[in-house]
C-alpha positions as a Markdown table, in Angstrom:
| # | Residue | x | y | z |
|---|---|---|---|---|
| 1 | Met | -33.4 | -0.8 | -74.8 |
| 2 | Thr | -29.6 | -1.0 | -74.5 |
| 3 | Lys | -28.3 | -4.4 | -73.5 |
| 4 | Thr | -25.8 | -4.3 | -70.7 |
| 5 | Ile | -22.6 | -6.3 | -71.4 |
| 6 | Lys | -21.0 | -7.6 | -68.2 |
| 7 | Thr | -17.2 | -8.0 | -68.3 |
| 8 | Leu | -15.8 | -10.9 | -66.4 |
| 9 | Leu | -13.1 | -10.4 | -63.8 |
| 10 | Ser | -10.8 | -12.6 | -65.9 |
| 11 | Glu | -11.2 | -10.1 | -68.8 |
| 12 | Ser | -9.5 | -7.5 | -66.6 |
| 13 | Lys | -5.7 | -7.6 | -67.2 |
| 14 | Thr | -5.1 | -6.1 | -63.8 |
| 15 | Ala | -7.2 | -8.7 | -62.0 |
| 16 | Arg | -5.8 | -11.8 | -63.8 |
| 17 | Trp | -2.2 | -10.7 | -63.3 |
| 18 | Ile | -2.8 | -10.0 | -59.6 |
| 19 | Ala | -4.3 | -13.5 | -59.3 |
| 20 | Leu | -1.2 | -14.8 | -61.0 |
| 21 | Val | 1.2 | -13.0 | -58.6 |
| 22 | Leu | -0.7 | -14.3 | -55.5 |
| 23 | Ile | -0.5 | -17.9 | -56.5 |
| 24 | Ser | 3.0 | -17.7 | -57.9 |
| 25 | Leu | 4.3 | -16.3 | -54.6 |
| 26 | Thr | 3.1 | -19.4 | -52.8 |
| 27 | Met | 5.0 | -21.6 | -55.3 |
| 28 | Phe | 8.1 | -19.4 | -54.9 |
| 29 | Phe | 8.1 | -20.2 | -51.1 |
| 30 | Ala | 7.3 | -23.9 | -51.9 |
| 31 | Tyr | 10.3 | -24.3 | -54.2 |
| 32 | Phe | 12.5 | -22.6 | -51.6 |
| 33 | Phe | 11.5 | -25.3 | -49.1 |
| 34 | Ile | 11.9 | -28.2 | -51.5 |
| 35 | Asp | 15.6 | -27.5 | -51.8 |
| 36 | Val | 16.2 | -25.9 | -48.4 |
| 37 | Val | 18.8 | -28.6 | -47.4 |
| 38 | Ala | 20.1 | -29.3 | -50.9 |
| 39 | Pro | 23.2 | -27.0 | -50.4 |
| 40 | Leu | 23.8 | -28.6 | -47.0 |
| 41 | Gln | 24.5 | -32.2 | -47.9 |
| 42 | Lys | 28.0 | -32.2 | -46.3 |
| 43 | Leu | 26.7 | -30.6 | -43.1 |
| 44 | Leu | 24.0 | -33.3 | -42.8 |
| 45 | Glu | 26.6 | -36.0 | -43.4 |
| 46 | Thr | 29.1 | -34.6 | -40.7 |
| 47 | Asn | 26.6 | -33.3 | -38.1 |
| 48 | Tyr | 23.6 | -35.7 | -38.5 |
| 49 | Lys | 25.5 | -38.8 | -39.9 |
| 50 | Trp | 23.4 | -38.8 | -43.1 |
| 51 | Thr | 25.2 | -40.8 | -45.8 |
| 52 | Pro | 24.6 | -40.1 | -49.5 |
| 53 | Glu | 22.0 | -42.9 | -49.5 |
| 54 | Val | 20.1 | -41.3 | -46.6 |
| 55 | Phe | 20.3 | -37.9 | -48.3 |
| 56 | Gly | 18.9 | -39.5 | -51.5 |
| 57 | Met | 16.1 | -41.1 | -49.5 |
| 58 | Leu | 15.2 | -37.6 | -48.2 |
| 59 | Gly | 14.8 | -36.4 | -51.8 |
| 60 | Gly | 12.7 | -39.4 | -52.7 |
| 61 | Ser | 10.5 | -39.2 | -49.6 |
| 62 | Glu | 8.9 | -36.1 | -50.8 |
| 63 | Phe | 7.1 | -38.2 | -53.4 |
| 64 | Phe | 6.5 | -41.5 | -51.5 |
| 65 | Leu | 2.9 | -40.9 | -50.4 |
| 66 | Asn | 2.0 | -39.4 | -53.8 |
| 67 | Val | 3.2 | -42.4 | -55.6 |
| 68 | Phe | 2.4 | -45.4 | -53.3 |
| 69 | Ala | -0.7 | -44.0 | -51.6 |
| 70 | Gly | -2.0 | -42.4 | -54.8 |
| 71 | Phe | -2.4 | -39.0 | -53.2 |
| 72 | Leu | -1.6 | -37.2 | -56.5 |
| 73 | Ile | -4.4 | -39.0 | -58.3 |
| 74 | Leu | -6.7 | -38.2 | -55.3 |
| 75 | Ser | -5.6 | -34.6 | -55.4 |
| 76 | Gly | -6.6 | -34.3 | -59.1 |
| 77 | Ile | -10.0 | -35.9 | -58.3 |
| 78 | Ile | -10.4 | -33.6 | -55.4 |
| 79 | Leu | -9.6 | -30.6 | -57.6 |
| 80 | Asp | -12.2 | -31.6 | -60.2 |
| 81 | Lys | -14.9 | -32.4 | -57.6 |
| 82 | Met | -14.4 | -29.8 | -54.9 |
| 83 | Gly | -12.9 | -26.9 | -56.9 |
| 84 | Ile | -9.9 | -24.7 | -56.7 |
| 85 | Arg | -10.5 | -22.9 | -53.4 |
| 86 | Phe | -10.9 | -26.0 | -51.3 |
| 87 | Thr | -8.0 | -27.8 | -52.8 |
| 88 | Met | -5.8 | -24.7 | -52.5 |
| 89 | Ile | -6.3 | -24.2 | -48.8 |
| 90 | Thr | -5.9 | -28.0 | -48.2 |
| 91 | Ala | -2.6 | -27.9 | -50.1 |
| 92 | Gly | -1.3 | -24.9 | -48.2 |
| 93 | Leu | -2.1 | -26.4 | -44.8 |
| 94 | Thr | -0.5 | -29.8 | -45.7 |
| 95 | Met | 2.7 | -28.1 | -46.8 |
| 96 | Val | 3.0 | -26.2 | -43.5 |
| 97 | Ile | 2.3 | -29.3 | -41.4 |
| 98 | Gly | 4.9 | -31.4 | -43.2 |
| 99 | Ala | 7.5 | -28.7 | -43.2 |
| 100 | Ala | 7.0 | -28.2 | -39.5 |
| 101 | Leu | 7.7 | -32.0 | -38.9 |
| 102 | Lys | 10.8 | -31.8 | -41.0 |
| 103 | Phe | 12.1 | -28.8 | -39.0 |
| 104 | Tyr | 11.3 | -30.5 | -35.7 |
| 105 | Ala | 13.3 | -33.6 | -36.8 |
| 106 | Leu | 16.5 | -31.5 | -37.2 |
| 107 | Thr | 16.3 | -29.7 | -33.8 |
| 108 | Glu | 18.1 | -30.6 | -30.7 |
| 109 | Ser | 14.8 | -30.8 | -28.9 |
| 110 | Phe | 13.7 | -33.8 | -30.9 |
| 111 | Ala | 17.1 | -35.6 | -30.5 |
| 112 | Val | 16.5 | -36.1 | -26.7 |
| 113 | Thr | 12.9 | -37.2 | -26.8 |
| 114 | Gly | 11.6 | -40.7 | -26.4 |
| 115 | Leu | 10.3 | -40.5 | -29.9 |
| 116 | Ala | 13.9 | -40.1 | -31.2 |
| 117 | His | 14.9 | -43.1 | -29.2 |
| 118 | Trp | 12.0 | -45.1 | -30.6 |
| 119 | Phe | 13.0 | -44.2 | -34.2 |
| 120 | Asp | 16.6 | -45.3 | -33.4 |
| 121 | Ser | 15.3 | -48.8 | -32.4 |
| 122 | Phe | 14.7 | -49.9 | -35.9 |
| 123 | Ile | 16.6 | -49.6 | -39.2 |
| 124 | Val | 19.6 | -48.5 | -37.2 |
| 125 | Ser | 21.5 | -47.5 | -40.4 |
| 126 | Ile | 19.2 | -44.6 | -40.8 |
| 127 | Pro | 19.4 | -41.8 | -38.1 |
| 128 | Ala | 16.2 | -41.0 | -36.2 |
| 129 | Ser | 16.3 | -37.4 | -37.5 |
| 130 | Ala | 16.2 | -38.6 | -41.1 |
| 131 | Lys | 13.2 | -40.9 | -40.4 |
| 132 | Leu | 11.1 | -38.2 | -39.0 |
| 133 | Ala | 12.3 | -35.8 | -41.7 |
| 134 | Phe | 11.2 | -38.4 | -44.3 |
| 135 | Ile | 7.7 | -38.4 | -42.8 |
| 136 | Gly | 7.5 | -34.6 | -42.7 |
| 137 | Phe | 8.8 | -34.2 | -46.2 |
| 138 | Ala | 6.4 | -36.9 | -47.5 |
| 139 | Ile | 3.4 | -34.9 | -46.0 |
| 140 | Phe | 4.9 | -31.7 | -47.5 |
| 141 | Gly | 5.1 | -33.5 | -50.8 |
| 142 | Ile | 1.4 | -34.2 | -50.8 |
| 143 | Gly | 0.7 | -30.5 | -50.3 |
| 144 | Val | 3.2 | -29.1 | -52.8 |
| 145 | Glu | 2.2 | -31.4 | -55.7 |
| 146 | Met | -1.5 | -30.7 | -54.9 |
| 147 | Ala | -0.6 | -27.0 | -55.0 |
| 148 | Gly | 1.2 | -27.5 | -58.3 |
| 149 | Ile | -1.8 | -29.0 | -60.1 |
| 150 | Thr | -4.2 | -26.5 | -58.6 |
| 151 | Val | -2.1 | -23.6 | -59.7 |
| 152 | Ser | -1.9 | -25.1 | -63.3 |
| 153 | Lys | -5.7 | -25.3 | -63.5 |
| 154 | Thr | -6.1 | -21.9 | -62.0 |
| 155 | Ile | -3.9 | -20.3 | -64.7 |
| 156 | Val | -6.0 | -22.1 | -67.3 |
| 157 | Lys | -9.1 | -20.7 | -65.7 |
| 158 | Trp | -7.9 | -17.1 | -65.9 |
| 159 | Phe | -5.8 | -17.1 | -69.1 |
| 160 | Arg | -7.3 | -19.6 | -71.6 |
| 161 | Gly | -7.5 | -17.9 | -74.9 |
| 162 | Lys | -5.3 | -15.1 | -73.7 |
| 163 | Glu | -1.6 | -15.2 | -72.5 |
| 164 | Met | -1.8 | -18.7 | -71.0 |
| 165 | Ala | 1.7 | -19.9 | -71.9 |
| 166 | Leu | 3.2 | -16.6 | -70.8 |
| 167 | Ala | 1.3 | -16.7 | -67.5 |
| 168 | Met | 2.5 | -20.3 | -66.9 |
| 169 | Gly | 6.0 | -19.2 | -67.9 |
| 170 | Leu | 6.0 | -16.3 | -65.4 |
| 171 | Glu | 4.6 | -18.6 | -62.6 |
| 172 | Met | 7.5 | -21.0 | -63.3 |
| 173 | Ala | 10.0 | -18.2 | -63.5 |
| 174 | Leu | 9.0 | -17.0 | -60.0 |
| 175 | Ala | 9.2 | -20.5 | -58.7 |
| 176 | Arg | 12.7 | -20.9 | -60.1 |
| 177 | Leu | 13.6 | -17.7 | -58.3 |
| 178 | Gly | 12.8 | -19.6 | -55.1 |
| 179 | Val | 15.5 | -22.1 | -56.2 |
| 180 | Phe | 18.0 | -19.3 | -56.8 |
| 181 | Ala | 17.2 | -17.9 | -53.4 |
| 182 | Val | 17.6 | -21.1 | -51.5 |
| 183 | Phe | 21.1 | -21.8 | -52.9 |
| 184 | Gln | 22.1 | -18.2 | -52.0 |
| 185 | Leu | 20.5 | -18.0 | -48.6 |
| 186 | Ser | 20.3 | -21.5 | -47.1 |
| 187 | Pro | 24.1 | -21.8 | -46.5 |
| 188 | Ile | 24.0 | -18.3 | -44.8 |
| 189 | Phe | 21.1 | -19.3 | -42.6 |
| 190 | Ala | 23.1 | -22.5 | -41.7 |
| 191 | Glu | 26.1 | -20.5 | -40.6 |
| 192 | Asn | 23.9 | -18.8 | -38.0 |
| 193 | Gly | 22.1 | -21.8 | -36.5 |
| 194 | Gly | 22.9 | -24.9 | -38.5 |
| 195 | Val | 20.8 | -26.9 | -40.8 |
| 196 | Ser | 17.7 | -26.5 | -38.6 |
| 197 | Asn | 17.8 | -22.7 | -38.9 |
| 198 | Ser | 17.7 | -23.0 | -42.7 |
| 199 | Val | 14.7 | -25.3 | -42.5 |
| 200 | Phe | 13.1 | -22.9 | -40.0 |
| 201 | Trp | 13.3 | -20.0 | -42.5 |
| 202 | Gly | 11.9 | -22.3 | -45.1 |
| 203 | Leu | 8.9 | -23.0 | -42.8 |
| 204 | Leu | 8.4 | -19.4 | -42.1 |
| 205 | Phe | 8.3 | -18.6 | -45.8 |
| 206 | Leu | 5.7 | -21.3 | -46.4 |
| 207 | Cys | 3.4 | -19.7 | -43.8 |
| 208 | Ile | 3.6 | -16.5 | -45.8 |
| 209 | Gly | 2.8 | -18.5 | -48.9 |
| 210 | Phe | -0.3 | -20.0 | -47.2 |
| 211 | Ile | -1.5 | -16.4 | -46.6 |
| 212 | Thr | -1.2 | -15.5 | -50.3 |
| 213 | Phe | -3.1 | -18.6 | -51.3 |
| 214 | Phe | -5.9 | -17.6 | -48.8 |
| 215 | Ile | -6.0 | -14.1 | -50.2 |
| 216 | Tyr | -6.4 | -15.5 | -53.8 |
| 217 | Thr | -9.4 | -17.5 | -52.8 |
| 218 | Phe | -11.5 | -14.3 | -52.5 |
| 219 | Met | -10.7 | -13.5 | -56.1 |
| 220 | Asp | -11.6 | -17.0 | -57.2 |
| 221 | Lys | -14.9 | -16.8 | -55.4 |
| 222 | Ala | -15.7 | -13.5 | -57.1 |
| 223 | Leu | -14.9 | -14.9 | -60.6 |
| 224 | Asp | -17.1 | -18.0 | -59.9 |
| 225 | Lys | -19.9 | -15.7 | -58.9 |
| 226 | Glu | -19.7 | -13.9 | -62.2 |
| 227 | Leu | -19.5 | -17.2 | -64.1 |
| 228 | Asp | -22.6 | -18.3 | -62.2 |
| 229 | Leu | -20.7 | -21.4 | -60.9 |
| 230 | Lys | -21.5 | -23.3 | -57.7 |
| 231 | Ala | -19.4 | -22.2 | -54.7 |
| 232 | Ser | -17.5 | -25.5 | -55.0 |
| 233 | Ser | -16.4 | -24.6 | -58.6 |
| 234 | Glu | -17.5 | -28.1 | -59.8 |
| 235 | Pro | -17.3 | -28.6 | -63.6 |
| 236 | Ser | -20.5 | -28.5 | -65.6 |
| 237 | Glu | -20.2 | -32.3 | -66.3 |
| 238 | Glu | -19.7 | -34.5 | -63.3 |
| 239 | Phe | -16.3 | -36.2 | -63.2 |
| 240 | Lys | -16.3 | -40.0 | -63.1 |
| 241 | Leu | -13.6 | -42.4 | -62.1 |
| 242 | Ser | -13.9 | -44.0 | -65.5 |
| 243 | Asp | -12.5 | -40.8 | -66.9 |
| 244 | Leu | -9.1 | -41.8 | -65.5 |
| 245 | Trp | -9.1 | -44.6 | -68.1 |
| 246 | Val | -9.9 | -42.1 | -70.8 |
| 247 | Ile | -6.9 | -40.0 | -69.9 |
| 248 | Leu | -4.6 | -42.9 | -69.6 |
| 249 | Thr | -5.5 | -44.2 | -73.1 |
| 250 | Asn | -4.9 | -40.8 | -74.6 |
| 251 | Pro | -1.6 | -41.0 | -76.6 |
| 252 | Gly | -0.9 | -37.3 | -76.4 |
| 253 | Phe | -1.3 | -37.4 | -72.6 |
| 254 | Leu | 1.0 | -40.5 | -72.3 |
| 255 | Ala | 3.7 | -38.8 | -74.5 |
| 256 | Ile | 3.6 | -35.6 | -72.5 |
| 257 | Ala | 3.6 | -37.5 | -69.1 |
| 258 | Gly | 6.5 | -39.7 | -70.2 |
| 259 | Leu | 8.5 | -36.6 | -71.4 |
| 260 | Cys | 7.7 | -35.0 | -68.0 |
| 261 | Val | 9.0 | -37.8 | -65.9 |
| 262 | Leu | 12.2 | -38.2 | -67.9 |
| 263 | Phe | 13.0 | -34.5 | -68.0 |
| 264 | Tyr | 12.3 | -33.8 | -64.3 |
| 265 | Ser | 14.2 | -36.8 | -63.3 |
| 266 | Ala | 17.3 | -35.2 | -64.7 |
| 267 | Ile | 16.5 | -31.8 | -63.1 |
| 268 | Phe | 15.2 | -31.9 | -59.5 |
| 269 | Pro | 17.3 | -34.9 | -58.2 |
| 270 | Phe | 20.4 | -33.1 | -59.8 |
| 271 | Gln | 19.6 | -30.0 | -57.8 |
| 272 | Lys | 19.9 | -31.9 | -54.6 |
| 273 | Phe | 23.4 | -33.3 | -55.4 |
| 274 | Ala | 24.7 | -30.4 | -57.5 |
| 275 | Thr | 26.3 | -28.4 | -54.7 |
| 276 | Asp | 28.5 | -31.2 | -53.5 |
| 277 | Met | 29.2 | -32.3 | -57.2 |
| 278 | Leu | 30.5 | -28.8 | -58.0 |
| 279 | Ala | 32.4 | -28.5 | -54.7 |
| 280 | Ser | 34.1 | -31.9 | -55.4 |
| 281 | Lys | 34.9 | -31.2 | -59.1 |
| 282 | Leu | 36.0 | -27.6 | -58.7 |
| 283 | Ser | 37.7 | -28.1 | -55.3 |
| 284 | Val | 35.8 | -25.2 | -53.7 |
| 285 | Asp | 33.9 | -24.9 | -50.4 |
| 286 | Leu | 30.2 | -25.7 | -50.2 |
| 287 | Lys | 29.0 | -22.0 | -49.9 |
| 288 | Thr | 30.9 | -21.1 | -53.2 |
| 289 | Ala | 29.5 | -24.2 | -54.9 |
| 290 | Ser | 26.0 | -23.4 | -53.8 |
| 291 | Gln | 26.3 | -19.9 | -55.2 |
| 292 | Phe | 27.4 | -21.4 | -58.5 |
| 293 | Val | 24.4 | -23.7 | -58.5 |
| 294 | Ser | 22.1 | -20.7 | -57.9 |
| 295 | Phe | 22.8 | -19.6 | -61.4 |
| 296 | Phe | 21.0 | -22.7 | -62.7 |
| 297 | Pro | 17.5 | -21.3 | -62.3 |
| 298 | Ile | 18.5 | -17.9 | -63.6 |
| 299 | Gly | 18.4 | -19.0 | -67.2 |
| 300 | Ala | 15.0 | -20.6 | -66.6 |
| 301 | Met | 13.7 | -17.6 | -64.7 |
| 302 | Ile | 14.7 | -15.1 | -67.5 |
| 303 | Leu | 13.9 | -17.2 | -70.5 |
| 304 | Thr | 10.7 | -19.0 | -69.5 |
| 305 | Pro | 8.3 | -16.0 | -69.8 |
| 306 | Phe | 9.8 | -15.1 | -73.2 |
| 307 | Ile | 9.3 | -18.8 | -74.3 |
| 308 | Gly | 5.7 | -18.6 | -73.0 |
| 309 | Phe | 5.2 | -15.4 | -75.0 |
| 310 | Tyr | 6.6 | -17.0 | -78.1 |
| 311 | Leu | 4.3 | -20.1 | -77.6 |
| 312 | Asp | 1.2 | -17.8 | -77.3 |
| 313 | Lys | 2.1 | -16.0 | -80.5 |
| 314 | Lys | 3.8 | -18.5 | -82.7 |
| 315 | Gly | 3.4 | -22.0 | -81.2 |
| 316 | Phe | 5.9 | -24.9 | -81.9 |
| 317 | Gly | 5.5 | -26.4 | -78.4 |
| 318 | Ala | 6.5 | -29.9 | -79.4 |
| 319 | Ser | 9.5 | -28.8 | -81.2 |
| 320 | Leu | 10.7 | -26.6 | -78.2 |
| 321 | Met | 10.4 | -29.7 | -75.9 |
| 322 | Met | 12.7 | -31.6 | -78.3 |
| 323 | Tyr | 15.3 | -28.8 | -78.3 |
| 324 | Gly | 15.2 | -28.7 | -74.4 |
| 325 | Ala | 15.8 | -32.5 | -74.2 |
| 326 | Ile | 18.9 | -32.0 | -76.4 |
| 327 | Leu | 20.4 | -29.3 | -74.2 |
| 328 | Leu | 19.6 | -31.3 | -71.1 |
| 329 | Thr | 21.6 | -34.3 | -72.4 |
| 330 | Ile | 24.5 | -32.1 | -73.5 |
| 331 | Ser | 24.8 | -30.3 | -70.2 |
| 332 | His | 24.9 | -33.6 | -68.1 |
| 333 | Leu | 27.4 | -35.1 | -70.5 |
| 334 | Ile | 29.7 | -32.1 | -69.9 |
| 335 | Phe | 29.4 | -32.6 | -66.1 |
| 336 | Ala | 30.2 | -36.3 | -66.5 |
| 337 | Leu | 33.0 | -36.4 | -69.1 |
| 338 | Val | 35.0 | -33.2 | -69.0 |
| 339 | Pro | 38.2 | -34.0 | -67.1 |
| 340 | Ala | 38.7 | -32.1 | -63.8 |
| 341 | Asp | 41.7 | -30.1 | -65.1 |
| 342 | Leu | 39.6 | -28.8 | -67.9 |
| 343 | Phe | 36.5 | -28.3 | -65.8 |
| 344 | Thr | 37.1 | -24.7 | -64.8 |
| 345 | Val | 34.6 | -22.2 | -63.2 |
| 346 | Pro | 33.7 | -20.7 | -66.5 |
| 347 | Val | 32.9 | -24.2 | -68.0 |
| 348 | Ala | 30.9 | -25.0 | -64.9 |
| 349 | Leu | 28.8 | -21.8 | -65.1 |
| 350 | Ile | 28.2 | -22.1 | -68.9 |
| 351 | Thr | 27.0 | -25.6 | -68.4 |
| 352 | Ile | 24.7 | -24.6 | -65.6 |
| 353 | Ile | 23.3 | -21.9 | -67.8 |
| 354 | Ile | 22.7 | -24.4 | -70.6 |
| 355 | Leu | 20.9 | -26.6 | -68.2 |
| 356 | Gly | 18.8 | -23.6 | -67.2 |
| 357 | Val | 17.9 | -22.9 | -70.8 |
| 358 | Ala | 16.8 | -26.6 | -71.1 |
| 359 | Phe | 14.7 | -26.1 | -67.9 |
| 360 | Ser | 13.0 | -23.2 | -69.7 |
| 361 | Leu | 12.2 | -24.9 | -72.9 |
| 362 | Val | 10.5 | -28.1 | -71.7 |
| 363 | Pro | 8.3 | -27.0 | -68.8 |
| 364 | Ala | 7.2 | -23.7 | -70.6 |
| 365 | Ser | 6.1 | -25.8 | -73.5 |
| 366 | Met | 4.8 | -28.9 | -71.6 |
| 367 | Trp | 2.3 | -27.5 | -69.2 |
| 368 | Pro | 0.3 | -25.3 | -71.7 |
| 369 | Ser | 0.2 | -28.3 | -74.0 |
| 370 | Leu | -1.8 | -30.5 | -71.7 |
| 371 | Pro | -5.1 | -28.5 | -72.0 |
| 372 | Lys | -4.8 | -29.1 | -75.7 |
| 373 | Val | -4.9 | -32.9 | -75.4 |
| 374 | Val | -7.5 | -33.4 | -72.7 |
| 375 | Glu | -11.0 | -32.0 | -72.0 |
| 376 | Asp | -11.6 | -29.3 | -69.4 |
| 377 | Arg | -13.9 | -31.4 | -67.2 |
| 378 | Tyr | -11.0 | -33.7 | -66.2 |
| 379 | Leu | -8.1 | -31.3 | -66.6 |
| 380 | Gly | -7.4 | -31.4 | -62.9 |
| 381 | Ser | -7.2 | -35.1 | -62.9 |
| 382 | Ala | -4.9 | -35.1 | -66.0 |
| 383 | Tyr | -2.5 | -32.7 | -64.2 |
| 384 | Gly | -2.7 | -35.0 | -61.2 |
| 385 | Leu | -1.9 | -38.1 | -63.2 |
| 386 | Thr | 1.0 | -36.3 | -64.9 |
| 387 | Phe | 2.4 | -35.2 | -61.6 |
| 388 | Trp | 1.9 | -38.8 | -60.3 |
| 389 | Ile | 3.9 | -40.3 | -63.1 |
| 390 | Gln | 6.5 | -37.6 | -62.7 |
| 391 | Asn | 6.6 | -38.3 | -59.0 |
| 392 | Met | 7.6 | -42.0 | -59.7 |
| 393 | Gly | 10.8 | -40.8 | -61.2 |
| 394 | Leu | 11.4 | -38.1 | -58.5 |
| 395 | Leu | 10.9 | -40.8 | -55.8 |
| 396 | Gly | 13.3 | -43.4 | -57.3 |
| 397 | Val | 15.9 | -41.3 | -58.9 |
| 398 | Pro | 17.4 | -39.5 | -55.8 |
| 399 | Ile | 17.7 | -42.9 | -54.2 |
| 400 | Leu | 19.3 | -44.4 | -57.3 |
| 401 | Ile | 21.7 | -41.5 | -57.5 |
| 402 | Gly | 22.6 | -41.8 | -53.8 |
| 403 | Trp | 23.2 | -45.5 | -54.2 |
| 404 | Ala | 25.2 | -45.0 | -57.5 |
| 405 | Leu | 27.3 | -42.3 | -55.8 |
| 406 | Ser | 28.3 | -44.6 | -52.9 |
| 407 | Ala | 28.8 | -47.7 | -55.1 |
| 408 | Ser | 31.1 | -45.8 | -57.5 |
| 409 | Asn | 33.0 | -44.3 | -54.6 |
| 410 | Pro | 33.7 | -47.1 | -52.2 |
| 411 | Gly | 35.1 | -46.0 | -48.8 |
| 412 | Val | 34.7 | -42.3 | -49.4 |
| 413 | Ser | 31.8 | -41.9 | -47.0 |
| 414 | Asp | 33.8 | -43.4 | -44.2 |
| 415 | Gln | 36.7 | -41.1 | -45.0 |
| 416 | Ile | 34.5 | -38.1 | -44.9 |
| 417 | Leu | 33.0 | -39.1 | -41.5 |
| 418 | Ala | 36.5 | -39.7 | -40.2 |
| 419 | Gly | 37.6 | -36.2 | -41.3 |
| 420 | Val | 40.1 | -37.3 | -43.9 |
| 421 | Glu | 41.4 | -34.2 | -45.6 |
| 422 | Gly | 40.6 | -34.1 | -49.4 |
| 423 | Ala | 38.1 | -36.9 | -49.3 |
| 424 | Lys | 35.4 | -36.2 | -51.9 |
| 425 | Tyr | 33.0 | -38.0 | -54.2 |
| 426 | Asn | 33.4 | -38.5 | -58.0 |
| 427 | Tyr | 30.1 | -37.8 | -59.7 |
| 428 | Thr | 30.8 | -39.3 | -63.2 |
| 429 | Val | 28.4 | -42.2 | -62.9 |
| 430 | Pro | 25.4 | -40.1 | -61.4 |
| 431 | Glu | 25.8 | -37.6 | -64.2 |
| 432 | Leu | 25.9 | -40.3 | -66.9 |
| 433 | Ile | 22.6 | -41.5 | -65.4 |
| 434 | Phe | 21.1 | -38.0 | -65.7 |
| 435 | Ala | 22.4 | -37.7 | -69.3 |
| 436 | Gly | 20.6 | -41.0 | -70.1 |
| 437 | Phe | 17.3 | -39.6 | -69.0 |
| 438 | Gly | 17.9 | -36.6 | -71.2 |
| 439 | Phe | 18.6 | -38.9 | -74.2 |
| 440 | Leu | 15.4 | -40.9 | -73.6 |
| 441 | Ala | 13.5 | -37.6 | -73.4 |
| 442 | Phe | 14.9 | -36.6 | -76.7 |
| 443 | Ile | 13.6 | -39.9 | -78.3 |
| 444 | Leu | 10.2 | -39.5 | -76.8 |
| 445 | Ser | 9.9 | -35.9 | -78.1 |
| 446 | Phe | 10.0 | -37.3 | -81.6 |
| 447 | Tyr | 7.1 | -39.6 | -80.7 |
| 448 | Leu | 5.2 | -36.6 | -79.3 |
| 449 | Lys | 5.5 | -34.7 | -82.6 |
| 450 | His | 4.3 | -37.8 | -84.5 |
| 451 | Val | 1.3 | -38.2 | -82.2 |
| 452 | Asp | 0.5 | -34.5 | -82.5 |
| 453 | Lys | 0.5 | -34.7 | -86.3 |
| 454 | Lys | -1.6 | -37.8 | -86.3 |
| 455 | His | -4.3 | -36.6 | -83.8 |
| 456 | Gly | -4.3 | -32.9 | -84.6 |
| 457 | Tyr | -3.9 | -31.7 | -81.0 |
| 458 | Gly | -2.4 | -28.4 | -82.2 |
| 459 | Leu | 0.8 | -28.5 | -80.1 |
| 460 | Glu | 2.7 | -26.6 | -82.8 |
| 461 | Leu | -0.1 | -24.0 | -83.0 |
| 462 | Pro | -0.1 | -20.7 | -81.0 |
| 463 | Asn | -2.1 | -20.6 | -77.7 |
| 464 | Lys | -3.5 | -17.1 | -78.1 |
| 465 | Lys | -6.7 | -16.8 | -80.1 |
């Protein structure tokens, strides 16, 4: 008798790339919403009375519940216990709910409610709109980080032993396209309805992203059926809380997580202040500065898939992380130290592109490296812990940068609120802080190469078998 060989759905190139497109679209819309008000810092300051400290708090609020309430660790455990489909739908709904609250906080309807007056009754230095926006963004943050770890584990599920780094690179590239889109479109939306209109469009896009997540779950269920897994997609070996200690004592994991928090602390908080920084340093309007910033993710968007392809074929993941940290440090030092009369538009664009290249090298190498240092049965929790450690930096750094900006520019905020012509911030101190994170990431990358050589994780080896 002839034995029938059943081909898994994940063995079909068409099927696995369709799955990748579906989950990547959701992350595109999520990244759009993350920075939807980033180009609008000056409008928030003039129209909503948000100081740089308040604006920095908004950036940090996205990560507050993930860090202090441990939601990211819980998200990783939920992913390992309940499976991809349950976690994915939960993440999508949470993002939409949080985004809706943030949108409502910036509407005129909220400003006249009793809830707004109640918010005004405490911590009077922070506007009521900001307080509700903090809450909404914190809830959104739970969903977006839960989505991030779920997408990472999903890609491993479909692409392990195949084009895993390329797939992760393409997913990140599409997400970066969301950053490009927001810096191009958000100021235009704001011209036709203010800041709240920009946030509304971000909310609408997230609803579309939830639909693409939902469509993907049918493919996930079909693959699980072929793999004879339970409907919950539980791992074959039950996850235990004690496994968290196993992860946290893994030197490879700690090195990657440390590199992650340092690198992203010099990227995402920078995006939130970059528009006003370039507007101040180049003496251009916010819309023009926002268009310049939009070139930042272009380098990452174009290069990340190629870097992923290279990692699959050749390897050298740990080395590429080191090179990315070097470029990250150089770019922020240029922003900080080049005098204003020499800081021309070409210099600004070249520096932004260098930063984009750094943004390609490190994440494209980092995320496919994690499955090499931890076991599959707690991979979701490992991603969750990595994001949790990363979120500590992303929570504190925007607040630090907002404080440093005000402290190094005494009286400037009052001048801007008073409408003084030519009043602007000097971003030298914040940029030096970002450069410091890059330098520390460079030092840690050496340690990662040492750990890899000692324990034989294979970070320098190709991913494709």
